[in-house]
Z-matrix of the N, CA and C atoms (Angstrom, degrees):
N
C 1 1.463
C 2 1.528 1 108.88
N 3 1.346 2 117.40 1 130.27
C 4 1.458 3 120.89 2 179.53
C 5 1.524 4 110.49 3 -66.44
N 6 1.340 5 115.89 4 157.19
C 7 1.462 6 120.93 5 -170.74
C 8 1.519 7 113.31 6 -61.13
N 9 1.334 8 118.80 7 -28.29
C 10 1.458 9 118.27 8 -177.39
C 11 1.524 10 113.04 9 -96.78
N 12 1.325 11 117.55 10 6.49
C 13 1.453 12 120.70 11 177.90
C 14 1.525 13 110.75 12 -90.95
N 15 1.332 14 116.49 13 148.04
C 16 1.457 15 122.45 14 -179.20
C 17 1.524 16 112.93 15 -103.83
N 18 1.310 17 117.25 16 -9.76
C 19 1.453 18 119.97 17 178.30
C 20 1.507 19 114.00 18 71.29
N 21 1.333 20 116.78 19 25.13
C 22 1.469 21 121.06 20 179.86
C 23 1.522 22 109.71 21 -126.48
N 24 1.330 23 115.52 22 135.88
C 25 1.459 24 121.04 23 176.92
C 26 1.525 25 107.91 24 -84.59
N 27 1.339 26 115.28 25 79.27
C 28 1.461 27 122.02 26 -171.19
C 29 1.522 28 108.22 27 -146.99
N 30 1.339 29 116.45 28 136.03
C 31 1.455 30 120.00 29 -178.93
C 32 1.510 31 113.04 30 -61.48
N 33 1.340 32 117.11 31 -40.87
C 34 1.461 33 120.24 32 179.90
C 35 1.526 34 110.51 33 -66.35
N 36 1.333 35 116.69 34 -40.49
C 37 1.466 36 119.70 35 177.20
C 38 1.520 37 110.79 36 -62.59
N 39 1.326 38 116.71 37 -40.79
C 40 1.470 39 119.94 38 179.83
C 41 1.526 40 110.80 39 -66.46
N 42 1.335 41 116.92 40 -39.65
C 43 1.464 42 119.93 41 177.19
C 44 1.521 43 110.82 42 -65.05
N 45 1.335 44 116.60 43 -39.77
C 46 1.462 45 120.34 44 179.59
C 47 1.517 46 111.30 45 -65.34
N 48 1.325 47 117.17 46 -33.21
C 49 1.462 48 120.14 47 176.80
C 50 1.516 49 111.39 48 -61.59
N 51 1.331 50 115.94 49 -35.71
C 52 1.463 51 120.49 50 -178.41
C 53 1.520 52 111.44 51 -83.55
N 54 1.330 53 117.30 52 -42.55
C 55 1.463 54 121.41 53 -170.18
C 56 1.514 55 114.25 54 -98.28
N 57 1.326 56 117.75 55 -11.48
C 58 1.450 57 120.31 56 -171.42
C 59 1.521 58 115.26 57 -79.21
N 60 1.327 59 117.88 58 -9.80
C 61 1.455 60 119.96 59 179.14
C 62 1.534 61 110.36 60 -71.20
N 63 1.325 62 116.01 61 144.44
C 64 1.465 63 121.29 62 179.64
C 65 1.520 64 110.22 63 -57.36
N 66 1.332 65 117.46 64 134.13
C 67 1.464 66 127.46 65 178.00
C 68 1.523 67 114.42 66 81.16
N 69 1.337 68 118.19 67 -14.72
C 70 1.465 69 119.18 68 -173.38
C 71 1.522 70 112.19 69 -59.49
N 72 1.324 71 118.13 70 -47.18
C 73 1.461 72 119.82 71 -176.58
C 74 1.524 73 111.47 72 -67.59
N 75 1.323 74 118.03 73 -32.29
C 76 1.464 75 119.62 74 178.75
C 77 1.525 76 111.19 75 -73.01
N 78 1.319 77 117.51 76 -34.28
C 79 1.464 78 120.31 77 173.89
C 80 1.529 79 109.47 78 -62.32
N 81 1.330 80 116.28 79 -45.13
C 82 1.465 81 119.88 80 178.37
C 83 1.531 82 111.07 81 -64.46
N 84 1.331 83 117.08 82 -40.23
C 85 1.473 84 119.99 83 176.36
C 86 1.521 85 110.27 84 -54.37
N 87 1.327 86 117.07 85 -47.94
C 88 1.459 87 120.54 86 -177.64
C 89 1.524 88 111.52 87 -65.83
N 90 1.335 89 117.65 88 -40.96
C 91 1.461 90 120.14 89 -178.42
C 92 1.526 91 111.95 90 -73.25
N 93 1.326 92 117.30 91 -25.58
C 94 1.465 93 119.12 92 174.84
C 95 1.527 94 111.82 93 -74.13
N 96 1.327 95 117.09 94 -19.42
C 97 1.470 96 120.31 95 171.40
C 98 1.521 97 110.12 96 -73.81
N 99 1.339 98 116.72 97 -36.21
C 100 1.457 99 120.04 98 178.92
C 101 1.515 100 110.94 99 169.93
N 102 1.343 101 117.28 100 164.81
C 103 1.469 102 120.83 101 178.98
C 104 1.522 103 110.77 102 -59.07
N 105 1.324 104 116.14 103 149.76
C 106 1.454 105 121.48 104 -177.64
C 107 1.525 106 110.54 105 -139.32
N 108 1.321 107 115.45 106 146.24
C 109 1.450 108 120.20 107 165.07
C 110 1.524 109 108.74 108 -79.35
N 111 1.320 110 115.77 109 163.91
C 112 1.461 111 119.47 110 178.35
C 113 1.527 112 110.25 111 -57.03
N 114 1.329 113 116.34 112 -43.43
C 115 1.469 114 119.99 113 -179.06
C 116 1.524 115 111.67 114 -64.50
N 117 1.343 116 117.59 115 -33.96
C 118 1.467 117 120.89 116 177.24
C 119 1.529 118 110.40 117 -65.69
N 120 1.339 119 115.37 118 -43.65
C 121 1.463 120 119.29 119 178.58
C 122 1.523 121 110.75 120 -62.77
N 123 1.306 122 116.18 121 -43.01
C 124 1.467 123 120.45 122 -179.01
C 125 1.528 124 110.49 123 -62.50
N 126 1.341 125 116.55 124 -43.30
C 127 1.467 126 120.22 125 -179.75
C 128 1.522 127 111.86 126 -68.04
N 129 1.325 128 117.47 127 -31.61
C 130 1.458 129 121.33 128 -177.42
C 131 1.518 130 114.58 129 -85.88
N 132 1.339 131 116.71 130 -1.94
C 133 1.459 132 121.23 131 -179.65
C 134 1.526 133 108.90 132 -126.29
N 135 1.324 134 117.54 133 68.92
C 136 1.459 135 120.34 134 -177.93
C 137 1.535 136 111.12 135 -56.21
N 138 1.310 137 115.96 136 130.11
C 139 1.452 138 120.30 137 178.96
C 140 1.511 139 114.69 138 102.93
N 141 1.339 140 118.01 139 -15.26
C 142 1.457 141 119.28 140 179.85
C 143 1.526 142 109.17 141 -80.01
N 144 1.320 143 116.69 142 138.29
C 145 1.459 144 121.45 143 176.43
C 146 1.529 145 109.29 144 -80.48
N 147 1.312 146 116.76 145 147.58
C 148 1.463 147 120.19 146 -176.70
C 149 1.521 148 111.74 147 -61.00
N 150 1.330 149 117.00 148 -38.20
C 151 1.468 150 118.93 149 -179.70
C 152 1.525 151 111.39 150 -68.87
N 153 1.340 152 117.00 151 -32.05
C 154 1.465 153 120.29 152 177.63
C 155 1.526 154 110.18 153 -69.67
N 156 1.342 155 117.12 154 -43.52
C 157 1.461 156 120.02 155 178.27
C 158 1.524 157 110.52 156 -60.67
N 159 1.321 158 116.93 157 -44.73
C 160 1.467 159 120.67 158 179.62
C 161 1.528 160 110.58 159 -61.25
N 162 1.329 161 116.66 160 -42.43
C 163 1.464 162 120.26 161 -179.19
C 164 1.525 163 110.84 162 -66.13
N 165 1.334 164 117.29 163 -42.70
C 166 1.468 165 120.04 164 -178.65
C 167 1.531 166 110.44 165 -65.53
N 168 1.312 167 117.30 166 -40.19
C 169 1.465 168 119.73 167 179.38
C 170 1.529 169 111.01 168 -63.83
N 171 1.323 170 116.88 169 -40.00
C 172 1.467 171 119.86 170 177.00
C 173 1.523 172 110.89 171 -63.49
N 174 1.328 173 116.85 172 -41.39
C 175 1.461 174 120.43 173 178.19
C 176 1.521 175 111.31 174 -63.92
N 177 1.326 176 116.25 175 -42.70
C 178 1.462 177 119.95 176 -179.52
C 179 1.524 178 111.98 177 -67.75
N 180 1.322 179 116.87 178 -34.40
C 181 1.466 180 119.99 179 173.35
C 182 1.525 181 110.02 180 -63.72
N 183 1.342 182 116.44 181 -45.85
C 184 1.462 183 120.51 182 -179.49
C 185 1.525 184 111.47 183 -63.09
N 186 1.327 185 116.92 184 -31.44
C 187 1.463 186 121.69 185 179.61
C 188 1.527 187 112.93 186 -84.72
N 189 1.319 188 116.84 187 -0.61
C 190 1.458 189 120.47 188 177.01
C 191 1.512 190 114.99 189 78.74
N 192 1.342 191 117.41 190 20.47
C 193 1.458 192 120.51 191 -178.19
C 194 1.521 193 113.17 192 -102.69
N 195 1.309 194 116.98 193 -16.72
C 196 1.460 195 121.72 194 -177.50
C 197 1.517 196 108.99 195 -136.54
N 198 1.315 197 115.82 196 140.78
C 199 1.465 198 121.40 197 170.27
C 200 1.520 199 108.46 198 -120.08
N 201 1.323 200 116.33 199 157.45
C 202 1.455 201 120.07 200 174.44
C 203 1.522 202 108.69 201 -131.19
N 204 1.306 203 115.37 202 146.33
C 205 1.460 204 120.55 203 -179.68
C 206 1.521 205 109.47 204 -141.62
N 207 1.312 206 115.90 205 149.09
C 208 1.453 207 121.37 206 179.77
C 209 1.514 208 109.30 207 -90.48
N 210 1.313 209 116.90 208 124.62
C 211 1.457 210 122.04 209 177.65
C 212 1.520 211 109.34 210 -114.91
N 213 1.316 212 114.91 211 142.49
C 214 1.457 213 120.17 212 177.11
C 215 1.520 214 109.11 213 -118.89
N 216 1.318 215 115.52 214 150.43
C 217 1.460 216 121.01 215 179.99
C 218 1.502 217 110.69 216 160.72
N 219 1.314 218 115.51 217 156.09
C 220 1.463 219 122.08 218 -179.84
C 221 1.525 220 111.95 219 54.22
N 222 1.336 221 114.53 220 35.55
C 223 1.453 222 119.28 221 176.48
C 224 1.504 223 115.24 222 75.58
N 225 1.329 224 118.58 223 11.75
C 226 1.456 225 120.48 224 -178.98
C 227 1.507 226 111.90 225 -145.68
N 228 1.312 227 114.89 226 179.30
C 229 1.455 228 121.35 227 178.85
C 230 1.528 229 109.18 228 -129.21
N 231 1.304 230 116.02 229 148.22
C 232 1.455 231 120.17 230 177.59
C 233 1.523 232 109.35 231 -149.02
N 234 1.316 233 115.37 232 152.28
C 235 1.460 234 122.21 233 177.23
C 236 1.526 235 108.47 234 -95.46
N 237 1.314 236 115.91 235 127.91
C 238 1.458 237 122.13 236 -179.67
C 239 1.525 238 108.96 237 -109.91
N 240 1.321 239 115.65 238 129.51
C 241 1.458 240 121.65 239 177.56
C 242 1.528 241 109.46 240 -101.08
N 243 1.335 242 115.98 241 137.59
C 244 1.460 243 121.56 242 -178.78
C 245 1.527 244 110.21 243 -133.36
N 246 1.323 245 114.96 244 148.57
C 247 1.462 246 120.40 245 171.98
C 248 1.521 247 109.14 246 -77.25
N 249 1.306 248 117.59 247 138.02
C 250 1.457 249 122.23 248 178.35
C 251 1.533 250 110.12 249 -85.86
N 252 1.333 251 117.70 250 166.75
C 253 1.470 252 119.44 251 174.21
C 254 1.526 253 112.65 252 -55.26
N 255 1.326 254 116.99 253 -33.73
C 256 1.461 255 120.25 254 177.18
C 257 1.535 256 110.28 255 -62.89
N 258 1.334 257 116.84 256 -39.69
C 259 1.466 258 120.39 257 176.96
C 260 1.521 259 111.06 258 -67.92
N 261 1.326 260 117.31 259 -37.26
C 262 1.455 261 120.76 260 -179.05
C 263 1.529 262 111.51 261 -62.66
N 264 1.342 263 117.04 262 -25.37
C 265 1.460 264 120.13 263 176.18
C 266 1.526 265 111.71 264 -64.42
N 267 1.339 266 116.73 265 -20.49
C 268 1.454 267 121.31 266 -179.71
C 269 1.527 268 112.94 267 -80.09
N 270 1.333 269 117.70 268 -13.79
C 271 1.464 270 120.52 269 -173.33
C 272 1.530 271 113.11 270 -53.34
N 273 1.335 272 120.15 271 -47.59
C 274 1.479 273 118.24 272 179.55
C 275 1.523 274 112.65 273 -61.57
N 276 1.335 275 117.67 274 -36.77
C 277 1.464 276 120.34 275 179.80
C 278 1.524 277 110.56 276 -68.89
N 279 1.326 278 117.42 277 -42.33
C 280 1.456 279 120.26 278 178.53
C 281 1.521 280 110.45 279 -66.70
N 282 1.336 281 117.12 280 -37.79
C 283 1.469 282 120.26 281 176.17
C 284 1.532 283 110.69 282 -61.26
N 285 1.328 284 115.76 283 -43.13
C 286 1.466 285 119.48 284 -179.59
C 287 1.524 286 110.96 285 -63.92
N 288 1.320 287 117.22 286 -40.26
C 289 1.463 288 120.47 287 177.30
C 290 1.529 289 110.60 288 -65.55
N 291 1.340 290 116.11 289 -40.84
C 292 1.451 291 119.72 290 177.86
C 293 1.515 292 112.15 291 -62.84
N 294 1.330 293 116.62 292 -40.85
C 295 1.466 294 121.39 293 178.74
C 296 1.528 295 109.92 294 -64.86
N 297 1.323 296 116.96 295 -42.19
C 298 1.460 297 121.67 296 179.69
C 299 1.531 298 110.36 297 -64.33
N 300 1.309 299 117.34 298 -44.98
C 301 1.452 300 120.64 299 -179.44
C 302 1.517 301 112.81 300 -67.12
N 303 1.335 302 117.04 301 -34.09
C 304 1.460 303 121.13 302 -176.55
C 305 1.523 304 112.71 303 -70.26
N 306 1.316 305 117.11 304 -21.64
C 307 1.467 306 119.71 305 -173.41
C 308 1.525 307 112.97 306 -61.89
N 309 1.328 308 118.30 307 -28.29
C 310 1.458 309 120.88 308 -177.25
C 311 1.525 310 112.51 309 -106.69
N 312 1.321 311 117.45 310 11.11
C 313 1.466 312 120.97 311 178.85
C 314 1.518 313 110.11 312 -92.35
N 315 1.312 314 116.61 313 144.33
C 316 1.455 315 121.57 314 173.42
C 317 1.530 316 109.75 315 -122.56
N 318 1.329 317 116.14 316 -75.30
C 319 1.450 318 122.06 317 178.17
C 320 1.522 319 109.07 318 -118.13
N 321 1.344 320 117.69 319 155.08
C 322 1.465 321 119.49 320 177.92
C 323 1.528 322 111.73 321 -59.31
N 324 1.322 323 115.63 322 140.77
C 325 1.447 324 119.95 323 172.32
C 326 1.534 325 109.41 324 -72.32
N 327 1.309 326 115.96 325 163.91
C 328 1.467 327 120.01 326 -178.20
C 329 1.527 328 110.44 327 -56.00
N 330 1.328 329 115.66 328 128.54
C 331 1.454 330 121.14 329 179.31
C 332 1.512 331 114.68 330 89.09
N 333 1.340 332 118.39 331 -10.17
C 334 1.459 333 120.06 332 -179.79
C 335 1.530 334 110.78 333 -81.57
N 336 1.325 335 115.74 334 142.69
C 337 1.455 336 121.52 335 179.45
C 338 1.525 337 109.08 336 -125.51
N 339 1.322 338 115.56 337 162.75
C 340 1.462 339 122.16 338 172.51
C 341 1.522 340 107.29 339 -106.11
N 342 1.318 341 117.55 340 125.44
C 343 1.452 342 121.96 341 177.57
C 344 1.526 343 109.92 342 -98.91
N 345 1.330 344 116.12 343 164.93
C 346 1.464 345 119.53 344 178.17
C 347 1.526 346 111.21 345 -56.79
N 348 1.343 347 116.50 346 -46.43
C 349 1.465 348 119.81 347 -177.59
C 350 1.523 349 111.33 348 -65.72
N 351 1.345 350 116.65 349 -38.60
C 352 1.466 351 119.70 350 178.05
C 353 1.522 352 110.82 351 -64.30
N 354 1.334 353 116.57 352 -39.24
C 355 1.461 354 120.31 353 179.16
C 356 1.522 355 110.67 354 -66.55
N 357 1.329 356 116.99 355 -44.33
C 358 1.466 357 120.40 356 178.12
C 359 1.520 358 110.33 357 -60.83
N 360 1.335 359 116.93 358 -48.50
C 361 1.459 360 120.56 359 -178.76
C 362 1.524 361 110.94 360 -61.58
N 363 1.332 362 116.76 361 -42.37
C 364 1.453 363 119.90 362 179.53
C 365 1.514 364 112.91 363 -63.76
N 366 1.320 365 116.78 364 -41.07
C 367 1.466 366 120.36 365 179.43
C 368 1.518 367 111.52 366 -69.00
N 369 1.335 368 117.18 367 -37.45
C 370 1.465 369 119.83 368 177.42
C 371 1.525 370 110.31 369 -61.98
N 372 1.320 371 116.16 370 -43.81
C 373 1.463 372 120.12 371 178.05
C 374 1.522 373 110.41 372 -64.31
N 375 1.339 374 116.12 373 -43.08
C 376 1.464 375 120.38 374 -178.09
C 377 1.522 376 111.84 375 -64.99
N 378 1.342 377 117.31 376 -33.70
C 379 1.468 378 120.10 377 -179.21
C 380 1.517 379 110.92 378 -66.08
N 381 1.307 380 117.26 379 -49.67
C 382 1.462 381 120.85 380 175.20
C 383 1.512 382 114.13 381 53.88
N 384 1.341 383 118.38 382 29.92
C 385 1.459 384 120.86 383 178.20
C 386 1.501 385 114.98 384 73.87
N 387 1.368 386 117.50 385 26.93
C 388 1.456 387 119.61 386 -173.43
C 389 1.532 388 113.72 387 -99.53
N 390 1.316 389 120.18 388 15.64
C 391 1.466 390 119.67 389 179.33
C 392 1.524 391 109.56 390 -58.27
N 393 1.336 392 116.34 391 135.16
C 394 1.471 393 119.37 392 -172.30
C 395 1.526 394 113.48 393 -120.85
N 396 1.311 395 118.06 394 -3.84
C 397 1.468 396 119.28 395 -175.03
C 398 1.531 397 110.13 396 -89.18
N 399 1.323 398 118.49 397 114.11
C 400 1.465 399 120.65 398 179.96
C 401 1.525 400 113.29 399 -82.30
N 402 1.336 401 117.50 400 -12.16
C 403 1.464 402 120.74 401 -174.76
C 404 1.516 403 113.58 402 -92.62
N 405 1.321 404 115.92 403 -125.74
C 406 1.456 405 121.22 404 -173.05
C 407 1.526 406 112.15 405 -67.32
N 408 1.349 407 114.23 406 158.40
C 409 1.453 408 119.75 407 175.33
C 410 1.526 409 109.59 408 -68.10
N 411 1.326 410 116.24 409 147.65
C 412 1.460 411 122.46 410 176.07
C 413 1.525 412 107.72 411 -129.77
N 414 1.322 413 115.28 412 134.63
C 415 1.464 414 120.27 413 -178.89
C 416 1.522 415 109.44 414 -118.78
N 417 1.326 416 115.45 415 127.47
C 418 1.456 417 122.12 416 174.34
C 419 1.530 418 109.28 417 -111.15
N 420 1.308 419 116.66 418 140.38
C 421 1.464 420 121.46 419 166.37
C 422 1.520 421 106.79 420 -108.98
N 423 1.326 422 115.61 421 130.86
C 424 1.463 423 120.89 422 -178.70
C 425 1.522 424 107.98 423 -119.64
N 426 1.331 425 115.95 424 128.29
C 427 1.457 426 121.35 425 178.61
C 428 1.524 427 108.72 426 -121.16
N 429 1.316 428 115.09 427 131.63
C 430 1.471 429 121.25 428 176.75
C 431 1.522 430 107.28 429 -135.71
N 432 1.317 431 116.71 430 103.16
C 433 1.455 432 119.61 431 -172.67
C 434 1.508 433 109.31 432 63.11
N 435 1.335 434 116.44 433 -129.47
C 436 1.462 435 120.82 434 178.87
C 437 1.522 436 112.85 435 -84.90
N 438 1.327 437 117.53 436 -8.33
C 439 1.462 438 121.57 437 -177.39
C 440 1.523 439 110.89 438 -83.58
N 441 1.331 440 115.16 439 140.71
C 442 1.467 441 121.31 440 -179.80
C 443 1.523 442 109.05 441 -136.69
N 444 1.319 443 115.91 442 136.92
C 445 1.462 444 121.91 443 174.47
C 446 1.515 445 108.29 444 -143.70
N 447 1.323 446 116.02 445 160.27
C 448 1.464 447 119.11 446 172.98
C 449 1.523 448 109.52 447 -131.05
N 450 1.308 449 114.65 448 144.56
C 451 1.453 450 122.04 449 -178.16
C 452 1.524 451 109.11 450 -122.35
N 453 1.309 452 115.44 451 131.31
C 454 1.460 453 121.60 452 179.49
C 455 1.518 454 109.68 453 -115.18
N 456 1.336 455 115.88 454 124.22
C 457 1.454 456 121.50 455 176.25
C 458 1.520 457 108.38 456 -98.55
N 459 1.325 458 115.51 457 116.72
C 460 1.462 459 121.85 458 178.43
C 461 1.523 460 107.78 459 -121.77
N 462 1.314 461 115.64 460 109.36
C 463 1.461 462 118.26 461 -176.82
C 464 1.509 463 109.96 462 61.69
N 465 1.334 464 116.02 463 -118.40
C 466 1.463 465 120.03 464 179.61
C 467 1.526 466 111.75 465 -107.89
N 468 1.340 467 117.93 466 19.00
C 469 1.458 468 121.01 467 179.22
C 470 1.529 469 110.14 468 -114.66
N 471 1.321 470 115.32 469 154.22
C 472 1.455 471 122.18 470 177.00
C 473 1.521 472 108.21 471 -125.76
N 474 1.316 473 116.72 472 127.51
C 475 1.460 474 121.71 473 175.98
C 476 1.522 475 107.87 474 -116.90
N 477 1.329 476 116.01 475 128.31
C 478 1.465 477 121.11 476 -178.76
C 479 1.525 478 108.45 477 -119.61
N 480 1.323 479 116.06 478 130.02
C 481 1.456 480 121.74 479 179.65
C 482 1.517 481 109.68 480 -136.02
N 483 1.324 482 115.64 481 158.82
C 484 1.457 483 120.85 482 178.69
C 485 1.527 484 110.21 483 -75.35
N 486 1.330 485 116.02 484 151.02
C 487 1.452 486 121.24 485 172.96
C 488 1.516 487 114.51 486 95.01
N 489 1.313 488 113.72 487 178.21
C 490 1.464 489 122.23 488 -178.13
C 491 1.525 490 111.22 489 -77.82
N 492 1.322 491 115.35 490 170.33
C 493 1.464 492 123.09 491 171.67
C 494 1.522 493 106.95 492 -130.56
N 495 1.339 494 118.15 493 138.57
C 496 1.465 495 119.06 494 -174.94
C 497 1.522 496 114.92 495 -68.38
N 498 1.334 497 118.13 496 -24.57
C 499 1.467 498 119.99 497 -175.48
C 500 1.526 499 111.15 498 -136.69
N 501 1.325 500 117.77 499 68.63
C 502 1.463 501 119.01 500 178.64
C 503 1.525 502 111.36 501 -76.64
N 504 1.314 503 115.66 502 149.21
C 505 1.465 504 120.34 503 172.80
C 506 1.527 505 110.88 504 -81.04
N 507 1.325 506 115.90 505 -30.53
C 508 1.455 507 120.76 506 179.69
C 509 1.519 508 109.13 507 -148.75
N 510 1.331 509 116.21 508 132.14
C 511 1.465 510 122.27 509 173.19
C 512 1.529 511 107.56 510 -105.53
N 513 1.325 512 115.99 511 124.66
C 514 1.457 513 122.68 512 -179.22
C 515 1.527 514 107.89 513 -112.95
N 516 1.322 515 116.29 514 115.76
C 517 1.460 516 121.55 515 175.99
C 518 1.522 517 107.59 516 -101.11
N 519 1.323 518 115.61 517 117.47
C 520 1.457 519 120.63 518 -175.32
C 521 1.521 520 110.72 519 -79.48
N 522 1.322 521 115.63 520 128.52
C 523 1.454 522 122.07 521 173.95
C 524 1.508 523 109.89 522 -115.92
N 525 1.334 524 117.68 523 -170.84
C 526 1.467 525 120.61 524 176.81
C 527 1.534 526 110.54 525 -56.99
N 528 1.299 527 116.29 526 132.36
C 529 1.456 528 120.09 527 179.44
C 530 1.515 529 114.26 528 91.79
N 531 1.343 530 117.93 529 4.99
C 532 1.467 531 120.94 530 -179.64
C 533 1.525 532 111.31 531 -58.44
N 534 1.342 533 116.44 532 -40.27
C 535 1.454 534 119.18 533 -179.95
C 536 1.521 535 111.70 534 -64.71
N 537 1.339 536 117.09 535 -32.63
C 538 1.462 537 118.89 536 177.80
C 539 1.518 538 111.36 537 -64.97
N 540 1.327 539 116.58 538 -31.78
C 541 1.468 540 120.13 539 174.51
C 542 1.522 541 110.13 540 -64.77
N 543 1.338 542 116.95 541 -48.03
C 544 1.465 543 120.21 542 -178.42
C 545 1.521 544 112.17 543 -70.27
N 546 1.334 545 116.79 544 -22.72
C 547 1.464 546 120.11 545 178.38
C 548 1.516 547 112.54 546 -87.19
N 549 1.341 548 117.02 547 -4.07
C 550 1.454 549 120.29 548 179.83
C 551 1.510 550 114.25 549 84.57
N 552 1.341 551 117.75 550 5.72
C 553 1.461 552 120.69 551 177.31
C 554 1.523 553 110.34 552 -73.37
N 555 1.325 554 116.95 553 -36.32
C 556 1.462 555 123.17 554 175.05
C 557 1.514 556 109.58 555 -109.09
N 558 1.325 557 117.37 556 140.03
C 559 1.468 558 118.72 557 170.32
C 560 1.526 559 108.73 558 -87.99
N 561 1.328 560 116.93 559 173.84
C 562 1.453 561 121.76 560 -172.99
C 563 1.529 562 111.57 561 -59.48
N 564 1.321 563 117.70 562 -45.94
C 565 1.466 564 120.64 563 -178.24
C 566 1.526 565 111.29 564 -63.24
N 567 1.334 566 116.80 565 -44.25
C 568 1.460 567 120.86 566 -179.85
C 569 1.522 568 111.18 567 -65.66
N 570 1.345 569 116.76 568 -35.15
C 571 1.459 570 120.49 569 179.68
C 572 1.521 571 110.99 570 -66.06
N 573 1.329 572 116.83 571 -40.74
C 574 1.466 573 120.60 572 178.64
C 575 1.525 574 110.13 573 -67.79
N 576 1.321 575 115.96 574 -44.36
C 577 1.462 576 120.16 575 -177.72
C 578 1.519 577 111.94 576 -65.14
N 579 1.336 578 117.44 577 -36.57
C 580 1.467 579 121.22 578 -176.35
C 581 1.517 580 112.83 579 -83.94
N 582 1.320 581 117.16 580 -10.90
C 583 1.464 582 120.20 581 -177.31
C 584 1.513 583 113.54 582 86.68
N 585 1.330 584 117.26 583 12.44
C 586 1.456 585 120.22 584 176.20
C 587 1.522 586 111.09 585 -64.47
N 588 1.330 587 116.17 586 -26.79
C 589 1.464 588 121.52 587 173.73
C 590 1.520 589 109.89 588 -141.71
N 591 1.318 590 115.24 589 152.05
C 592 1.458 591 122.55 590 166.61
C 593 1.522 592 106.85 591 -120.92
N 594 1.333 593 115.90 592 137.30
C 595 1.457 594 120.31 593 -172.15
C 596 1.516 595 111.91 594 -119.53
N 597 1.333 596 114.52 595 145.11
C 598 1.464 597 122.20 596 169.32
C 599 1.517 598 107.05 597 -134.17
N 600 1.318 599 116.45 598 126.12
C 601 1.461 600 119.99 599 -178.69
C 602 1.512 601 111.18 600 113.92
N 603 1.316 602 116.43 601 -148.95
C 604 1.460 603 122.60 602 -175.64
C 605 1.527 604 110.29 603 -78.51
N 606 1.334 605 117.07 604 93.38
C 607 1.465 606 121.68 605 -175.95
C 608 1.526 607 112.48 606 -63.95
N 609 1.341 608 116.79 607 -22.38
C 610 1.464 609 118.99 608 179.89
C 611 1.526 610 111.82 609 -64.59
N 612 1.343 611 117.46 610 -16.25
C 613 1.462 612 121.11 611 -179.85
C 614 1.528 613 112.81 612 -79.98
N 615 1.328 614 117.78 613 -7.86
C 616 1.463 615 119.16 614 -176.92
C 617 1.521 616 111.57 615 -62.86
N 618 1.337 617 117.42 616 -39.14
C 619 1.464 618 119.77 617 179.43
C 620 1.523 619 110.50 618 -61.64
N 621 1.327 620 116.73 619 -42.53
C 622 1.464 621 119.67 620 177.61
C 623 1.526 622 110.77 621 -66.56
N 624 1.325 623 116.38 622 -37.77
C 625 1.460 624 120.97 623 177.81
C 626 1.530 625 110.52 624 -57.74
N 627 1.328 626 115.98 625 -47.34
C 628 1.465 627 119.18 626 -177.95
C 629 1.523 628 112.53 627 -73.12
N 630 1.339 629 117.11 628 -22.79
C 631 1.463 630 119.50 629 174.54
C 632 1.526 631 111.11 630 -73.68
N 633 1.329 632 116.02 631 -25.73
C 634 1.462 633 120.94 632 -179.15
C 635 1.519 634 111.50 633 -87.88
N 636 1.321 635 116.87 634 -44.09
C 637 1.461 636 121.53 635 -176.53
C 638 1.527 637 108.94 636 -103.01
N 639 1.323 638 115.12 637 106.42
C 640 1.461 639 121.15 638 -177.63
C 641 1.525 640 109.42 639 -124.90
N 642 1.314 641 116.83 640 138.26
C 643 1.456 642 120.82 641 176.05
C 644 1.518 643 108.75 642 -117.71
N 645 1.342 644 117.23 643 151.99
C 646 1.472 645 119.74 644 179.66
C 647 1.518 646 110.68 645 -70.32
N 648 1.300 647 114.90 646 158.05
C 649 1.465 648 120.48 647 -179.21
C 650 1.518 649 109.18 648 -130.82
N 651 1.326 650 115.66 649 132.48
C 652 1.454 651 121.30 650 175.76
C 653 1.517 652 108.50 651 -132.86
N 654 1.314 653 116.71 652 143.17
C 655 1.452 654 121.06 653 177.93
C 656 1.529 655 111.39 654 -69.66
N 657 1.342 656 116.66 655 -21.32
C 658 1.445 657 120.84 656 178.83
C 659 1.520 658 109.00 657 -78.05
N 660 1.318 659 117.09 658 122.23
C 661 1.463 660 122.07 659 -177.20
C 662 1.519 661 108.80 660 -104.96
N 663 1.341 662 115.97 661 133.08
C 664 1.452 663 121.12 662 177.22
C 665 1.521 664 109.16 663 -91.32
N 666 1.320 665 116.68 664 125.20
C 667 1.470 666 121.21 665 179.64
C 668 1.522 667 109.59 666 -102.07
């Protein structure tokens, strides 16, 4: 029996064989945000060893969750990794795990960083289909440390992508206590006053922003 097999004819055991390896779920999180080059994955996963990333990608290819293709352009060639439709089926499960894990988080532990993909994934989970504006589109840019994402509300849908947007209606810079705002512990006025957020643009949209992006709250704190 191979080292990652459990020897049980069980769907959960089979899923654990694929997803239980260290870094695997975070690699999938990043690829579900969008295609990545190897160097992009390496930069977005601080702390992963190059040999571990290479091994995980090979395993995910063998499991049918990742494909790679050679692209040429700008005088060079690069390998692009993509999530397959089979991997995309995992998105609701990964979102649920992310929501569960976020409930006991407050502030980053020492040495922890927020990456673009982590910010996008977190905002997608926080949105949960709660866009409420039936009229014009609204664009938010959210910055947390070095990570940047933008969210577009179109009708009753929310689309979250990595990076800046040229014409945001509101820029939200996350400070200490940002999660308490999204969890409803702080209201908009208290969040601005305490420095939990810094705003540029239409500040009146912050209340709608927090009504759309909500995170769970638990009294149990993970250290």
